[in-house]
N, C-alpha and C positions, 0 to 999 in steps of 0.2 A: 175532186182534188181538195184535200184538207190542208189549208194554209194556216200557219201559226207564226207566232213571233215571241222572242224574248227581248228584254231591253236591260240596259245597265250602263254605268259609267266606265266600268272596267279600268279602274284607276289604282293599281294595275289589274290586268286580266290575270286570273289565277285558276287553279285546278278545280275550285268549287264552281266557277263560271263554266269551265269546260265540261264538268260533269252535268250541269244543268242543261247545257246545249245538247250534249249527247242524249240525255233523257228526252228532250223536246223532239229530237230527230226520230224517236221511236213512236211518237204520237202524232206526227205531222208528215204529210207528203212533201211539203215545201216549208222551209223555215227561214224567216228573216231575223237576223241578229241586229238589233238597233243599238248603235253605240251613241249614247247621249252625252254631249259635251257642252258645258255651260260657258258663258262669256267670262266667268270669274275663275276658271280652272286653268292652271299653268301647264299641266301635262298635255302635250300636243295631241290634238284629235287624230291626226294622221298616224301617229305612233300607236294609239290604242286600236285603231281600225286594222293596222298592219298585224298586230298581235293575233287578233281573231282570224284574219284572213290566212296568215301563215299556219296557224294551228290546224285549221280545217281546209287547207289547200287541197284541191282536187275533189272535194265533196260537192257534187252538183245540186244537192238538196238545199244548200245554204246560200243565202244572199246576205252579205254584210252591208248595212246601210248606216250612214252617218246622220245624226240629228244634232245640229248646233243650235243652241237656244239661249235666250236672254232670261236670266233668273228673275227679272222684274215681271216677266210675263208667265213663266213657268217656274214656280217655286222649287228650289233645289233642296229637298228634304226627304228623309226616310220615315218620317212620322206618318202613321196611318191616319188619314184625314179624308173625309168624304168630299170636302170642297176642293182640295188639291187633286185628289184622284179624278174628279170630274174634269178638271182642266187638262190633265194629261190624257185622259180618255178621248177628249175632243181632238187633241193633236194627233193621237195615234190613229183615230178614224180617218183623219185627213191624209195622213202619210201612208196608211196601210189598208186601203180598201180591199175587201174580199178576204181579209184575215179573220178566221173564226175561232182561233185558239190562242190563248195567252198562257205561257208557262212562266212562273216566278217562284222564288223562294221567300217571298215577302208576304206578310199578312194583308197588305193593301192590294195584293193582286186580285182578290175577290171583288173589291170595290171598283177597280179599274175595268175589269172584265164586265161587271154588271152595267156600268155606265156605257160601255161599248156594245152591250147586247151580245156578247160572245161567251164562250166557255173558258173558265180558268182551271188549269190543271196545276196544282201545287207540286213542288219538288223540294223535299228535304227542308221543310220550314224550320226545323230545329237545328239545322246546320251541323248535324252530327256525322254525316257521311264524310264530309271534307271540312274539318274544323279549322276554318281560316276566314279572315275578313280582310278586304283590301286596306282598311284603315290600319290594321295591325301590321301589314306588310309595309305600308308607307312609314310606319314608326321604326321598324327594324326588319328590313328585307332579308338580312342574313339569317335571322332566326326562323324564317319561313321559306328558306331557299328551295326546299324540295316540294313546296306547294306551287311553285312557278312553272308553267310550261316552258319548253325549250325556247320558244319565240321570245319570251319575256326575259329569261335568264340572260340571253345575249345582250340585252339592254343594260342589265344591272351588274353584270360581271365586272370585277375589278382586275385589270391586267397590269402586271408589273414586268417590264422588259429589262433584261440585263444585256448591255452592249459593251463592246470593246474589241480591241485587236486580239490576235492569238496569244495564248498562254497568259491570260490575265485572271483566270479563275472563274469564268462565267458559269461553267457547268457545275462546278463544285458549290459555288455560292447559290445557284438556283436551287439545287437539291437541299442545301442546308436551310435556306429560307422557307422552302415548302414544308419541310419537316417542322420547323419552329412554329409556323403559323397554321399548321394542319391544313395546308392549301394544296391546290393542284400544281403540277409542273409540266411544262412542255420543253423537252430538250431539243437541242439543235438538230434539225433534219439533215444538215450537211454532213454530219458525222457518219450517217448511215449511207448516204448517196455518193459522197466524195471521199475516197480513201486517203488521198494525198493532196494537200493544199497547193502542191506544185504541178499537179496534173489534173486538169478538168477543162470542160468545154462550156460554151454559152448554153448549150442544151442542158447540161448538168445544172447550171444555175437556175434555169427556168423550172427544172424538175424540183429543185430544192425549194423554190418560192412556193410552188403549188403544194408540195408535201407538208411544208411547215405551216402554211395557212390552214390546211385541212386538219392538222393536229391541234392548232389553236381553236378552231371551230368546235372540235370534239370536246376539248377541255372547257370551253365556254358554256356548254350546256350540261356539264357533268354535275356532281353533287357537292362541289366546293365553290363558294362565291368569290374566292380569291385565287388567282393563278399566276405563277411566276414563269416567265418565258425566257429561255436561253437563246438570245440572238433574234433578229427579226428581218423584215424585208429590206430595211435600209442597209443592213450589212451585206445582204445579197446584191443589192444595187451597187454598193461600194466595190465589191469584188469584180463586178462586171466592168466598171470604169477603171479599176486598178490593173486588172489583168489583161483586158481587151480594148480598153478605151471605147467601150460601148455602153450606151444607155439602154438598159433593159426595158422592154415594153410590158408593163405590169398591169393586169386588169384591176379595175376599181375594187372588185370584191376581195382581192388579196390585200389591198391596202386597208380595207375595212376590217378584215379579220385581224390584221396586225395592230390596229389602232389601240393604244394603251393609255392607262390613266397616269402611269409614272414610268419614266425612263431613267435607268441608272447606268452611267457610263463608267466602266472600270478602267482606271488609269494604268498605264504600262510601267508603273514604278515598282514592279516586283521582279524577282529573278526570272530570267527566261529559261524555260525548259523545252529542249528539243527532243521530241519523242520519235523523230524519224519521218514524220508525215507533215511537219509544219514548215512554213517558210523560214528562210534564214532570219536571224535576229534583225539584221539591217532592213530586210524587206518587211518584216513584221512591224517594225517601227514606222516605216513609210506607210504601211496599211493603216496604222493608227491615224495618221494625217488624213488619209483618204476617207476613213469612216467619219471623222469630225467634219470634214468638208461636205460630205453627203448630208449629214444631219443638219448642217447650217443651210444647205441648199434647199432642203425640204421643210425648213422651219420647225424642226423637232427640238424641243427644249428638254434638257436632261440635267440630272444631278450627278456630279462627279464623285466617284468613290475612289479612295486612295489608301495607302498604308499597307500594313501587313494583313494576313488573312483574317485574323480576329477583328482588327480595326475595320476592315471592309464589311464584315458581318454586322458589327455594331452600328456602323453608319447606315447600312441598308435597313436594319430593323427600325431604327429611329425614324427614317423617312417613311417607311410603310405605316408605322403607327400613327404618324401625323395625318395620313389619309383619312383616318376615322374621326378626326377632330372636327 
């Protein structure tokens, strides 16, 4: 049984790391991925571990292990040094008995392996196969978006949700903003599943909640680091209470999928357009109160958008631009 390991801070985990691990799997029967987190780093250890575990979920050859360390005892540096390599080698021998192979993309890999008395197999030392570095991603993750695995994209994605009662321009503004920012867009699932706002069931609302969350999850791992979302789970909850006086039982994973960076609430101060499938104007205005009550109930803070269509667009663009500051 040929046991090997790779190690790294994975801050964040990226496709270069993923490629190294995939290579290591070809030269080992069992592989330990050691996630090294120091006492001076702010990025949570559990998050970094979860990225690796999710990326390689179901692969029985991999064991993800966490090493939390004190930088005063184990220096946190990428400089090639025999003294530092010897310290880390001793720690690795203590943690990983029986491991005979080390795979790295670092020049100091040879030193660490020599001190451990094991084999070092280098992988892409020149970093040309996947030209990215975690430090560059930390500086500007949007520029390196497609170097992030899906598990990591879900953490970095910026979601902007547009809320409001019927006939306030949510769908139009969602599409307009997505085009302006070259971003992704998730349109309201209810439009496809419920043909008429006057005729639907609780089961329909549960179906909408699931379908909309699935669409958000797909958009969150696509090729755009910013996504605009037309309506969310809180509006579905509001319909449940407004139409049936029922509190929908929603799974935590659906709430997680819907969680956004910025919520924009479109005021109903625009002319009402009845397309034949919407509530009456009076009910539509009552629904506005229901939506706002639900958002307050769940502690969702939002920015209010009002005025004509162009004014709404300009207000939204300003608020989204402020996210990058």
